[in-house]
KOLKOLLUM-695054 format. One record per residue (C-alpha): x, y, z. Coordinates in steps of 0.02 Angstrom, whole numbers, always signed. Layout:
BEGIN
<rec><east>X</east><north>Y</north><up>Z</up></rec>
...
REM end
This chain:
BEGIN
<rec><east>+6528</east><north>+5506</north><up>+5419</up></rec>
<rec><east>+6466</east><north>+5433</north><up>+5595</up></rec>
<rec><east>+6441</east><north>+5251</north><up>+5644</up></rec>
<rec><east>+6278</east><north>+5245</north><up>+5599</up></rec>
<rec><east>+6270</east><north>+5329</north><up>+5422</up></rec>
<rec><east>+6457</east><north>+5216</north><up>+5402</up></rec>
<rec><east>+6346</east><north>+5062</north><up>+5417</up></rec>
<rec><east>+6212</east><north>+5085</north><up>+5332</up></rec>
<rec><east>+6316</east><north>+5147</north><up>+5187</up></rec>
<rec><east>+6421</east><north>+4994</north><up>+5182</up></rec>
<rec><east>+6281</east><north>+4851</north><up>+5189</up></rec>
<rec><east>+6162</east><north>+4959</north><up>+5057</up></rec>
<rec><east>+6299</east><north>+4973</north><up>+4949</up></rec>
<rec><east>+6344</east><north>+5169</north><up>+4965</up></rec>
<rec><east>+6498</east><north>+5267</north><up>+4983</up></rec>
<rec><east>+6560</east><north>+5246</north><up>+5165</up></rec>
<rec><east>+6706</east><north>+5345</north><up>+5214</up></rec>
<rec><east>+6758</east><north>+5188</north><up>+5308</up></rec>
<rec><east>+6694</east><north>+5011</north><up>+5332</up></rec>
<rec><east>+6635</east><north>+4978</north><up>+5519</up></rec>
<rec><east>+6792</east><north>+4907</north><up>+5603</up></rec>
<rec><east>+6714</east><north>+4720</north><up>+5682</up></rec>
<rec><east>+6845</east><north>+4602</north><up>+5714</up></rec>
<rec><east>+6731</east><north>+4499</north><up>+5791</up></rec>
<rec><east>+6727</east><north>+4433</north><up>+5975</up></rec>
<rec><east>+6831</east><north>+4324</north><up>+6072</up></rec>
<rec><east>+6759</east><north>+4177</north><up>+6208</up></rec>
<rec><east>+6780</east><north>+4157</north><up>+6368</up></rec>
<rec><east>+6938</east><north>+4032</north><up>+6350</up></rec>
<rec><east>+7022</east><north>+4139</north><up>+6197</up></rec>
<rec><east>+7007</east><north>+4286</north><up>+6329</up></rec>
<rec><east>+7098</east><north>+4196</north><up>+6457</up></rec>
<rec><east>+7241</east><north>+4129</north><up>+6314</up></rec>
<rec><east>+7263</east><north>+4311</north><up>+6264</up></rec>
<rec><east>+7297</east><north>+4347</north><up>+6444</up></rec>
<rec><east>+7428</east><north>+4234</north><up>+6470</up></rec>
<rec><east>+7489</east><north>+4316</north><up>+6269</up></rec>
<rec><east>+7516</east><north>+4504</north><up>+6306</up></rec>
<rec><east>+7334</east><north>+4560</north><up>+6332</up></rec>
<rec><east>+7343</east><north>+4647</north><up>+6504</up></rec>
<rec><east>+7233</east><north>+4587</north><up>+6653</up></rec>
<rec><east>+7064</east><north>+4697</north><up>+6653</up></rec>
<rec><east>+7089</east><north>+4786</north><up>+6477</up></rec>
<rec><east>+6942</east><north>+4791</north><up>+6369</up></rec>
<rec><east>+7006</east><north>+4688</north><up>+6233</up></rec>
<rec><east>+6936</east><north>+4801</north><up>+6078</up></rec>
<rec><east>+6988</east><north>+4968</north><up>+6144</up></rec>
<rec><east>+7161</east><north>+4896</north><up>+6186</up></rec>
<rec><east>+7168</east><north>+4819</north><up>+5998</up></rec>
<rec><east>+7125</east><north>+5002</north><up>+5942</up></rec>
<rec><east>+7269</east><north>+5084</north><up>+6031</up></rec>
<rec><east>+7387</east><north>+4943</north><up>+5987</up></rec>
<rec><east>+7360</east><north>+4949</north><up>+5798</up></rec>
<rec><east>+7340</east><north>+5158</north><up>+5810</up></rec>
<rec><east>+7155</east><north>+5200</north><up>+5750</up></rec>
<rec><east>+7022</east><north>+5278</north><up>+5848</up></rec>
<rec><east>+6962</east><north>+5215</north><up>+6003</up></rec>
<rec><east>+6762</east><north>+5217</north><up>+6012</up></rec>
<rec><east>+6699</east><north>+5349</north><up>+6115</up></rec>
<rec><east>+6677</east><north>+5298</north><up>+6302</up></rec>
<rec><east>+6495</east><north>+5388</north><up>+6341</up></rec>
<rec><east>+6323</east><north>+5265</north><up>+6354</up></rec>
<rec><east>+6268</east><north>+5199</north><up>+6188</up></rec>
<rec><east>+6052</east><north>+5185</north><up>+6238</up></rec>
<rec><east>+5957</east><north>+5065</north><up>+6109</up></rec>
<rec><east>+5828</east><north>+4969</north><up>+6093</up></rec>
<rec><east>+5763</east><north>+4764</north><up>+6147</up></rec>
<rec><east>+5644</east><north>+4668</north><up>+6154</up></rec>
<rec><east>+5638</east><north>+4524</north><up>+6274</up></rec>
<rec><east>+5573</east><north>+4365</north><up>+6186</up></rec>
<rec><east>+5639</east><north>+4244</north><up>+6290</up></rec>
<rec><east>+5499</east><north>+4140</north><up>+6419</up></rec>
<rec><east>+5444</east><north>+4218</north><up>+6570</up></rec>
<rec><east>+5446</east><north>+4146</north><up>+6670</up></rec>
<rec><east>+5600</east><north>+4045</north><up>+6654</up></rec>
<rec><east>+5629</east><north>+3860</north><up>+6707</up></rec>
<rec><east>+5732</east><north>+3844</north><up>+6872</up></rec>
<rec><east>+5912</east><north>+3818</north><up>+6840</up></rec>
<rec><east>+5987</east><north>+3673</north><up>+6926</up></rec>
<rec><east>+6102</east><north>+3527</north><up>+6931</up></rec>
<rec><east>+6009</east><north>+3371</north><up>+6939</up></rec>
<rec><east>+6153</east><north>+3236</north><up>+6953</up></rec>
<rec><east>+6332</east><north>+3261</north><up>+6974</up></rec>
<rec><east>+6419</east><north>+3140</north><up>+6911</up></rec>
<rec><east>+6612</east><north>+3059</north><up>+6913</up></rec>
<rec><east>+6667</east><north>+3202</north><up>+6745</up></rec>
<rec><east>+6501</east><north>+3293</north><up>+6706</up></rec>
<rec><east>+6351</east><north>+3356</north><up>+6758</up></rec>
<rec><east>+6160</east><north>+3325</north><up>+6716</up></rec>
<rec><east>+6079</east><north>+3488</north><up>+6742</up></rec>
<rec><east>+5932</east><north>+3590</north><up>+6685</up></rec>
<rec><east>+5944</east><north>+3749</north><up>+6591</up></rec>
<rec><east>+5825</east><north>+3902</north><up>+6593</up></rec>
<rec><east>+5750</east><north>+3861</north><up>+6443</up></rec>
<rec><east>+5693</east><north>+3693</north><up>+6531</up></rec>
<rec><east>+5796</east><north>+3571</north><up>+6423</up></rec>
<rec><east>+5896</east><north>+3439</north><up>+6543</up></rec>
<rec><east>+6076</east><north>+3387</north><up>+6452</up></rec>
<rec><east>+6260</east><north>+3329</north><up>+6535</up></rec>
<rec><east>+6401</east><north>+3461</north><up>+6523</up></rec>
<rec><east>+6557</east><north>+3431</north><up>+6574</up></rec>
<rec><east>+6597</east><north>+3469</north><up>+6767</up></rec>
<rec><east>+6722</east><north>+3621</north><up>+6686</up></rec>
<rec><east>+6552</east><north>+3719</north><up>+6665</up></rec>
<rec><east>+6419</east><north>+3762</north><up>+6749</up></rec>
<rec><east>+6224</east><north>+3787</north><up>+6716</up></rec>
<rec><east>+6276</east><north>+3984</north><up>+6679</up></rec>
<rec><east>+6362</east><north>+3928</north><up>+6536</up></rec>
<rec><east>+6209</east><north>+3860</north><up>+6473</up></rec>
<rec><east>+6136</east><north>+4051</north><up>+6467</up></rec>
<rec><east>+6249</east><north>+4141</north><up>+6355</up></rec>
<rec><east>+6397</east><north>+4083</north><up>+6230</up></rec>
<rec><east>+6523</east><north>+4136</north><up>+6353</up></rec>
<rec><east>+6617</east><north>+4000</north><up>+6282</up></rec>
<rec><east>+6611</east><north>+3833</north><up>+6159</up></rec>
<rec><east>+6515</east><north>+3700</north><up>+6275</up></rec>
<rec><east>+6494</east><north>+3536</north><up>+6203</up></rec>
<rec><east>+6333</east><north>+3451</north><up>+6273</up></rec>
<rec><east>+6234</east><north>+3302</north><up>+6277</up></rec>
<rec><east>+6044</east><north>+3320</north><up>+6250</up></rec>
<rec><east>+5929</east><north>+3222</north><up>+6358</up></rec>
<rec><east>+5767</east><north>+3282</north><up>+6365</up></rec>
<rec><east>+5689</east><north>+3459</north><up>+6299</up></rec>
<rec><east>+5543</east><north>+3555</north><up>+6377</up></rec>
<rec><east>+5423</east><north>+3505</north><up>+6202</up></rec>
<rec><east>+5378</east><north>+3323</north><up>+6172</up></rec>
<rec><east>+5183</east><north>+3341</north><up>+6176</up></rec>
<rec><east>+5044</east><north>+3464</north><up>+6114</up></rec>
<rec><east>+5030</east><north>+3456</north><up>+6304</up></rec>
<rec><east>+5191</east><north>+3521</north><up>+6318</up></rec>
<rec><east>+5155</east><north>+3668</north><up>+6198</up></rec>
<rec><east>+5010</east><north>+3722</north><up>+6230</up></rec>
<rec><east>+5082</east><north>+3736</north><up>+6402</up></rec>
<rec><east>+5227</east><north>+3833</north><up>+6344</up></rec>
<rec><east>+5144</east><north>+3960</north><up>+6250</up></rec>
<rec><east>+5075</east><north>+4033</north><up>+6431</up></rec>
<rec><east>+5267</east><north>+4081</north><up>+6428</up></rec>
<rec><east>+5255</east><north>+4217</north><up>+6288</up></rec>
<rec><east>+5137</east><north>+4343</north><up>+6321</up></rec>
<rec><east>+5196</east><north>+4490</north><up>+6195</up></rec>
<rec><east>+5082</east><north>+4605</north><up>+6286</up></rec>
<rec><east>+5190</east><north>+4598</north><up>+6453</up></rec>
<rec><east>+5254</east><north>+4747</north><up>+6501</up></rec>
<rec><east>+5429</east><north>+4701</north><up>+6529</up></rec>
<rec><east>+5455</east><north>+4641</north><up>+6346</up></rec>
<rec><east>+5502</east><north>+4811</north><up>+6297</up></rec>
<rec><east>+5584</east><north>+4972</north><up>+6380</up></rec>
<rec><east>+5491</east><north>+5047</north><up>+6515</up></rec>
<rec><east>+5573</east><north>+5220</north><up>+6461</up></rec>
<rec><east>+5553</east><north>+5184</north><up>+6260</up></rec>
<rec><east>+5432</east><north>+5352</north><up>+6261</up></rec>
<rec><east>+5580</east><north>+5432</north><up>+6350</up></rec>
<rec><east>+5707</east><north>+5370</north><up>+6244</up></rec>
<rec><east>+5613</east><north>+5410</north><up>+6075</up></rec>
<rec><east>+5676</east><north>+5605</north><up>+6075</up></rec>
<rec><east>+5865</east><north>+5559</north><up>+6100</up></rec>
<rec><east>+5861</east><north>+5410</north><up>+5998</up></rec>
<rec><east>+5799</east><north>+5507</north><up>+5848</up></rec>
<rec><east>+5973</east><north>+5614</north><up>+5845</up></rec>
<rec><east>+6070</east><north>+5440</north><up>+5879</up></rec>
<rec><east>+6240</east><north>+5434</north><up>+5770</up></rec>
<rec><east>+6264</east><north>+5232</north><up>+5783</up></rec>
<rec><east>+6142</east><north>+5107</north><up>+5722</up></rec>
<rec><east>+6029</east><north>+5016</north><up>+5854</up></rec>
<rec><east>+5926</east><north>+4865</north><up>+5789</up></rec>
<rec><east>+5830</east><north>+4707</north><up>+5875</up></rec>
<rec><east>+5898</east><north>+4534</north><up>+5884</up></rec>
<rec><east>+5769</east><north>+4399</north><up>+5853</up></rec>
<rec><east>+5771</east><north>+4205</north><up>+5879</up></rec>
<rec><east>+5700</east><north>+4163</north><up>+5690</up></rec>
<rec><east>+5560</east><north>+4019</north><up>+5690</up></rec>
<rec><east>+5690</east><north>+3867</north><up>+5661</up></rec>
<rec><east>+5797</east><north>+3928</north><up>+5792</up></rec>
<rec><east>+5668</east><north>+3948</north><up>+5943</up></rec>
<rec><east>+5571</east><north>+3785</north><up>+5860</up></rec>
<rec><east>+5739</east><north>+3690</north><up>+5911</up></rec>
<rec><east>+5746</east><north>+3767</north><up>+6073</up></rec>
<rec><east>+5571</east><north>+3681</north><up>+6098</up></rec>
<rec><east>+5587</east><north>+3519</north><up>+6043</up></rec>
<rec><east>+5789</east><north>+3492</north><up>+6044</up></rec>
<rec><east>+5870</east><north>+3476</north><up>+5850</up></rec>
<rec><east>+5826</east><north>+3289</north><up>+5853</up></rec>
<rec><east>+5652</east><north>+3316</north><up>+5891</up></rec>
<rec><east>+5617</east><north>+3461</north><up>+5782</up></rec>
<rec><east>+5665</east><north>+3373</north><up>+5636</up></rec>
<rec><east>+5573</east><north>+3208</north><up>+5665</up></rec>
<rec><east>+5413</east><north>+3339</north><up>+5714</up></rec>
<rec><east>+5427</east><north>+3431</north><up>+5516</up></rec>
<rec><east>+5385</east><north>+3246</north><up>+5458</up></rec>
<rec><east>+5276</east><north>+3167</north><up>+5592</up></rec>
<rec><east>+5168</east><north>+3309</north><up>+5657</up></rec>
<rec><east>+5172</east><north>+3451</north><up>+5540</up></rec>
<rec><east>+5026</east><north>+3522</north><up>+5605</up></rec>
<rec><east>+5141</east><north>+3563</north><up>+5766</up></rec>
<rec><east>+5266</east><north>+3641</north><up>+5670</up></rec>
<rec><east>+5137</east><north>+3756</north><up>+5576</up></rec>
<rec><east>+5082</east><north>+3792</north><up>+5744</up></rec>
<rec><east>+5211</east><north>+3830</north><up>+5813</up></rec>
<rec><east>+5286</east><north>+3955</north><up>+5661</up></rec>
<rec><east>+5119</east><north>+4037</north><up>+5689</up></rec>
<rec><east>+5113</east><north>+4069</north><up>+5851</up></rec>
<rec><east>+5307</east><north>+4141</north><up>+5839</up></rec>
<rec><east>+5276</east><north>+4237</north><up>+5694</up></rec>
<rec><east>+5117</east><north>+4324</north><up>+5774</up></rec>
<rec><east>+5209</east><north>+4353</north><up>+5942</up></rec>
<rec><east>+5380</east><north>+4410</north><up>+5878</up></rec>
<rec><east>+5277</east><north>+4528</north><up>+5752</up></rec>
<rec><east>+5184</east><north>+4604</north><up>+5910</up></rec>
<rec><east>+5339</east><north>+4635</north><up>+6001</up></rec>
<rec><east>+5412</east><north>+4704</north><up>+5856</up></rec>
<rec><east>+5264</east><north>+4829</north><up>+5828</up></rec>
<rec><east>+5273</east><north>+4887</north><up>+6011</up></rec>
<rec><east>+5446</east><north>+4976</north><up>+5966</up></rec>
<rec><east>+5424</east><north>+5017</north><up>+5816</up></rec>
<rec><east>+5263</east><north>+5116</north><up>+5847</up></rec>
<rec><east>+5391</east><north>+5221</north><up>+5957</up></rec>
<rec><east>+5548</east><north>+5217</north><up>+5905</up></rec>
<rec><east>+5601</east><north>+5143</north><up>+5719</up></rec>
<rec><east>+5775</east><north>+5053</north><up>+5710</up></rec>
<rec><east>+5900</east><north>+5021</north><up>+5576</up></rec>
<rec><east>+5908</east><north>+4837</north><up>+5596</up></rec>
<rec><east>+5827</east><north>+4683</north><up>+5632</up></rec>
<rec><east>+5960</east><north>+4526</north><up>+5657</up></rec>
<rec><east>+5875</east><north>+4355</north><up>+5684</up></rec>
<rec><east>+5956</east><north>+4180</north><up>+5732</up></rec>
<rec><east>+5916</east><north>+4056</north><up>+5633</up></rec>
<rec><east>+6073</east><north>+3914</north><up>+5630</up></rec>
<rec><east>+5994</east><north>+3787</north><up>+5520</up></rec>
<rec><east>+6137</east><north>+3720</north><up>+5417</up></rec>
<rec><east>+6289</east><north>+3594</north><up>+5400</up></rec>
<rec><east>+6445</east><north>+3590</north><up>+5325</up></rec>
<rec><east>+6370</east><north>+3550</north><up>+5144</up></rec>
<rec><east>+6185</east><north>+3575</north><up>+5133</up></rec>
<rec><east>+6047</east><north>+3660</north><up>+5261</up></rec>
<rec><east>+5958</east><north>+3561</north><up>+5394</up></rec>
<rec><east>+5797</east><north>+3575</north><up>+5300</up></rec>
<rec><east>+5792</east><north>+3613</north><up>+5124</up></rec>
<rec><east>+5728</east><north>+3766</north><up>+5016</up></rec>
<rec><east>+5577</east><north>+3673</north><up>+4973</up></rec>
<rec><east>+5523</east><north>+3634</north><up>+5151</up></rec>
<rec><east>+5574</east><north>+3803</north><up>+5210</up></rec>
<rec><east>+5461</east><north>+3885</north><up>+5087</up></rec>
<rec><east>+5302</east><north>+3767</north><up>+5148</up></rec>
<rec><east>+5349</east><north>+3798</north><up>+5332</up></rec>
<rec><east>+5445</east><north>+3941</north><up>+5356</up></rec>
<rec><east>+5449</east><north>+4063</north><up>+5235</up></rec>
<rec><east>+5272</east><north>+4142</north><up>+5313</up></rec>
<rec><east>+5359</east><north>+4202</north><up>+5464</up></rec>
<rec><east>+5517</east><north>+4264</north><up>+5393</up></rec>
<rec><east>+5410</east><north>+4374</north><up>+5255</up></rec>
<rec><east>+5302</east><north>+4421</north><up>+5379</up></rec>
<rec><east>+5435</east><north>+4499</north><up>+5467</up></rec>
<rec><east>+5505</east><north>+4562</north><up>+5320</up></rec>
<rec><east>+5347</east><north>+4662</north><up>+5265</up></rec>
<rec><east>+5330</east><north>+4739</north><up>+5453</up></rec>
<rec><east>+5489</east><north>+4800</north><up>+5417</up></rec>
<rec><east>+5464</east><north>+4864</north><up>+5252</up></rec>
<rec><east>+5314</east><north>+4955</north><up>+5308</up></rec>
<rec><east>+5410</east><north>+5057</north><up>+5465</up></rec>
<rec><east>+5554</east><north>+5077</north><up>+5338</up></rec>
<rec><east>+5705</east><north>+4959</north><up>+5422</up></rec>
<rec><east>+5832</east><north>+4975</north><up>+5306</up></rec>
<rec><east>+5932</east><north>+4810</north><up>+5369</up></rec>
<rec><east>+5850</east><north>+4633</north><up>+5381</up></rec>
<rec><east>+5983</east><north>+4518</north><up>+5452</up></rec>
<rec><east>+5993</east><north>+4329</north><up>+5467</up></rec>
<rec><east>+6138</east><north>+4233</north><up>+5547</up></rec>
<rec><east>+6143</east><north>+4052</north><up>+5528</up></rec>
<rec><east>+6296</east><north>+3929</north><up>+5539</up></rec>
<rec><east>+6355</east><north>+3830</north><up>+5400</up></rec>
<rec><east>+6341</east><north>+3822</north><up>+5211</up></rec>
<rec><east>+6189</east><north>+3929</north><up>+5164</up></rec>
<rec><east>+6205</east><north>+3943</north><up>+4997</up></rec>
<rec><east>+6045</east><north>+3844</north><up>+4955</up></rec>
<rec><east>+5954</east><north>+3975</north><up>+5090</up></rec>
<rec><east>+5991</east><north>+4130</north><up>+5038</up></rec>
<rec><east>+5873</east><north>+4132</north><up>+4894</up></rec>
<rec><east>+5738</east><north>+4081</north><up>+5008</up></rec>
<rec><east>+5792</east><north>+4223</north><up>+5131</up></rec>
<rec><east>+5795</east><north>+4362</north><up>+4984</up></rec>
<rec><east>+5623</east><north>+4319</north><up>+4929</up></rec>
<rec><east>+5559</east><north>+4366</north><up>+5123</up></rec>
<rec><east>+5665</east><north>+4538</north><up>+5107</up></rec>
<rec><east>+5828</east><north>+4471</north><up>+5202</up></rec>
<rec><east>+5972</east><north>+4581</north><up>+5126</up></rec>
<rec><east>+6122</east><north>+4549</north><up>+5242</up></rec>
<rec><east>+6173</east><north>+4370</north><up>+5284</up></rec>
<rec><east>+6320</east><north>+4313</north><up>+5419</up></rec>
<rec><east>+6431</east><north>+4266</north><up>+5495</up></rec>
<rec><east>+6476</east><north>+4167</north><up>+5310</up></rec>
<rec><east>+6590</east><north>+4008</north><up>+5377</up></rec>
<rec><east>+6712</east><north>+3967</north><up>+5270</up></rec>
<rec><east>+6742</east><north>+3802</north><up>+5335</up></rec>
<rec><east>+6582</east><north>+3752</north><up>+5287</up></rec>
<rec><east>+6593</east><north>+3828</north><up>+5118</up></rec>
<rec><east>+6545</east><north>+3989</north><up>+5124</up></rec>
<rec><east>+6639</east><north>+4096</north><up>+4988</up></rec>
<rec><east>+6601</east><north>+4257</north><up>+4998</up></rec>
<rec><east>+6691</east><north>+4310</north><up>+4835</up></rec>
<rec><east>+6582</east><north>+4165</north><up>+4713</up></rec>
<rec><east>+6439</east><north>+4239</north><up>+4819</up></rec>
<rec><east>+6452</east><north>+4391</north><up>+4767</up></rec>
<rec><east>+6480</east><north>+4342</north><up>+4583</up></rec>
<rec><east>+6327</east><north>+4256</north><up>+4588</up></rec>
<rec><east>+6197</east><north>+4371</north><up>+4709</up></rec>
<rec><east>+6277</east><north>+4556</north><up>+4658</up></rec>
<rec><east>+6186</east><north>+4679</north><up>+4751</up></rec>
<rec><east>+6055</east><north>+4596</north><up>+4817</up></rec>
<rec><east>+6148</east><north>+4518</north><up>+4954</up></rec>
<rec><east>+6265</east><north>+4603</north><up>+5093</up></rec>
<rec><east>+6391</east><north>+4506</north><up>+5206</up></rec>
<rec><east>+6460</east><north>+4517</north><up>+5379</up></rec>
<rec><east>+6593</east><north>+4412</north><up>+5412</up></rec>
<rec><east>+6673</east><north>+4292</north><up>+5303</up></rec>
<rec><east>+6866</east><north>+4282</north><up>+5357</up></rec>
<rec><east>+6918</east><north>+4114</north><up>+5403</up></rec>
<rec><east>+6978</east><north>+4097</north><up>+5565</up></rec>
<rec><east>+7081</east><north>+3947</north><up>+5539</up></rec>
<rec><east>+7193</east><north>+4081</north><up>+5442</up></rec>
<rec><east>+7178</east><north>+4182</north><up>+5572</up></rec>
<rec><east>+7237</east><north>+4044</north><up>+5696</up></rec>
<rec><east>+7386</east><north>+3989</north><up>+5585</up></rec>
<rec><east>+7445</east><north>+4170</north><up>+5546</up></rec>
<rec><east>+7565</east><north>+4241</north><up>+5424</up></rec>
<rec><east>+7581</east><north>+4202</north><up>+5238</up></rec>
<rec><east>+7389</east><north>+4108</north><up>+5262</up></rec>
<rec><east>+7309</east><north>+4275</north><up>+5340</up></rec>
<rec><east>+7381</east><north>+4389</north><up>+5205</up></rec>
<rec><east>+7323</east><north>+4264</north><up>+5067</up></rec>
<rec><east>+7134</east><north>+4258</north><up>+5168</up></rec>
<rec><east>+7132</east><north>+4447</north><up>+5191</up></rec>
<rec><east>+7172</east><north>+4465</north><up>+5006</up></rec>
<rec><east>+7062</east><north>+4341</north><up>+4964</up></rec>
<rec><east>+6931</east><north>+4428</north><up>+5026</up></rec>
<rec><east>+6980</east><north>+4624</north><up>+5000</up></rec>
<rec><east>+6905</east><north>+4630</north><up>+4827</up></rec>
<rec><east>+6723</east><north>+4612</north><up>+4901</up></rec>
<rec><east>+6750</east><north>+4743</north><up>+5052</up></rec>
<rec><east>+6804</east><north>+4858</north><up>+4902</up></rec>
<rec><east>+6658</east><north>+4811</north><up>+4800</up></rec>
<rec><east>+6534</east><north>+4856</north><up>+4940</up></rec>
<rec><east>+6391</east><north>+4788</north><up>+5036</up></rec>
<rec><east>+6520</east><north>+4689</north><up>+5156</up></rec>
<rec><east>+6586</east><north>+4717</north><up>+5323</up></rec>
<rec><east>+6740</east><north>+4599</north><up>+5348</up></rec>
<rec><east>+6765</east><north>+4515</north><up>+5495</up></rec>
<rec><east>+6793</east><north>+4331</north><up>+5587</up></rec>
<rec><east>+6676</east><north>+4207</north><up>+5530</up></rec>
<rec><east>+6625</east><north>+4144</north><up>+5692</up></rec>
<rec><east>+6666</east><north>+4177</north><up>+5880</up></rec>
<rec><east>+6864</east><north>+4184</north><up>+5905</up></rec>
<rec><east>+6912</east><north>+4027</north><up>+5968</up></rec>
<rec><east>+7077</east><north>+4000</north><up>+6077</up></rec>
<rec><east>+7205</east><north>+3954</north><up>+5932</up></rec>
<rec><east>+7202</east><north>+4127</north><up>+5868</up></rec>
<rec><east>+7350</east><north>+4184</north><up>+5972</up></rec>
<rec><east>+7371</east><north>+4355</north><up>+6038</up></rec>
<rec><east>+7511</east><north>+4413</north><up>+5911</up></rec>
<rec><east>+7395</east><north>+4340</north><up>+5779</up></rec>
<rec><east>+7237</east><north>+4428</north><up>+5843</up></rec>
<rec><east>+7341</east><north>+4595</north><up>+5822</up></rec>
<rec><east>+7398</east><north>+4560</north><up>+5651</up></rec>
<rec><east>+7240</east><north>+4513</north><up>+5598</up></rec>
<rec><east>+7162</east><north>+4663</north><up>+5659</up></rec>
<rec><east>+7302</east><north>+4797</north><up>+5592</up></rec>
<rec><east>+7265</east><north>+4728</north><up>+5430</up></rec>
<rec><east>+7068</east><north>+4724</north><up>+5444</up></rec>
<rec><east>+7093</east><north>+4905</north><up>+5496</up></rec>
<rec><east>+7190</east><north>+4956</north><up>+5329</up></rec>
<rec><east>+7086</east><north>+4859</north><up>+5214</up></rec>
<rec><east>+6924</east><north>+4939</north><up>+5305</up></rec>
<rec><east>+7002</east><north>+5111</north><up>+5290</up></rec>
<rec><east>+7043</east><north>+5149</north><up>+5463</up></rec>
<rec><east>+7219</east><north>+5180</north><up>+5431</up></rec>
REM end
C-alpha cells in the first residue's frame, strides 16, 4: 500500500498493510535537549529516528498539497510595547497584547515552536465595533487565500500516493483568538447574539474557502483545531455546544460528505469524552491528540464508541519520559486498540523536553513494531 491508502484504510477501519508511523513531534526546547543527548546537529530528527531503528525513511521528493489561508489579512503589527526586567509586553500578529518571558520574542507567538506561557492583557475584540472592523480582515474571495496554481496542481494531485488535507480553526478556537478565553466565556452568557454572529460569519467564510479548493481538488481530510476542554470537563458543555457551535460543525460536515472527503478530524486538548457524541452528530469521525493526563482513555473510548470514532495520538507523554517498564506498560495498554483498527498511535501532544533522546528511540522502536514497520 502507499501512504494515502494506508492512512485511509487505518482511520476508516479497513485493513492496512501497516499503520502510519507517526510518533509525534518535538518542540524547539525538546530538539535542543535531544541534540545534547545524541541527535546529530543539523539532522532531521524523523529521518534519523527511522535510520536508527531500521525502518524505511520517507521519500525525499517534494509532496505538494493543498491549503487555505484562513487567518486574517492584513495582520496586526508584531511589536514590543514595553520591556520589563524579566518580561516583554508585546502585540502579536492577531492583535493580542500579552506579557511573555524575555527568553522568547514575538515570533514564538506566531507558531507553536515551543511551550510558551503568557499573560493576556488585551484581546483584539472587546466591542461590537471591534467585531465589525475585524470582519473586514476576512475576505473569502481574496485570491491569496488559496494556491494560485491549484488548477495546474489538480492533475498531479489526482495521482498522489500520500494523503492531503486542509487545516482550519474551529469556531470555538477562532472566537477565543478574537475575544480571549475569559472574554469568550463571558460573551457566551452576556452577549449570545455576538457569539451567534461570530459563528455564522466563521461558518460561511470557512465554507466558502473550502468550496474554492474542493471545486478543483478533492482532498482526504479536514483537520480542525478546537482546543476546548480542561482536565475533567469541556470549557462549555454539550448543550451549549449544540446551541451555538453545532450549526458550524454540521455545515462543514455536510460539505465534506457532499464532496466525498472521508476524514473529518477534530483536535482538542483536555478531556473530550463529553464532546465526542456532539461531534459525531456533525459527521466527525476522528479525534486527536487524546491526552491521557486529561482522562482520555482510548481503550475505554473504543469500547464505548466502537467503530464510530477513530483516534490519533493517545500515548501518554509522561510514560515516554519515564521510559523503561512504564513505557512498555503504556505501549501494551494501547496496542489492542491499534490492532482493532481506526487508530494511529502517537504521543498525546507535542513531545516535551523531559522525554530523553534515548527514551524517544526506545519508544519509536516499540511503536514501529506495533504498527507493522518492523
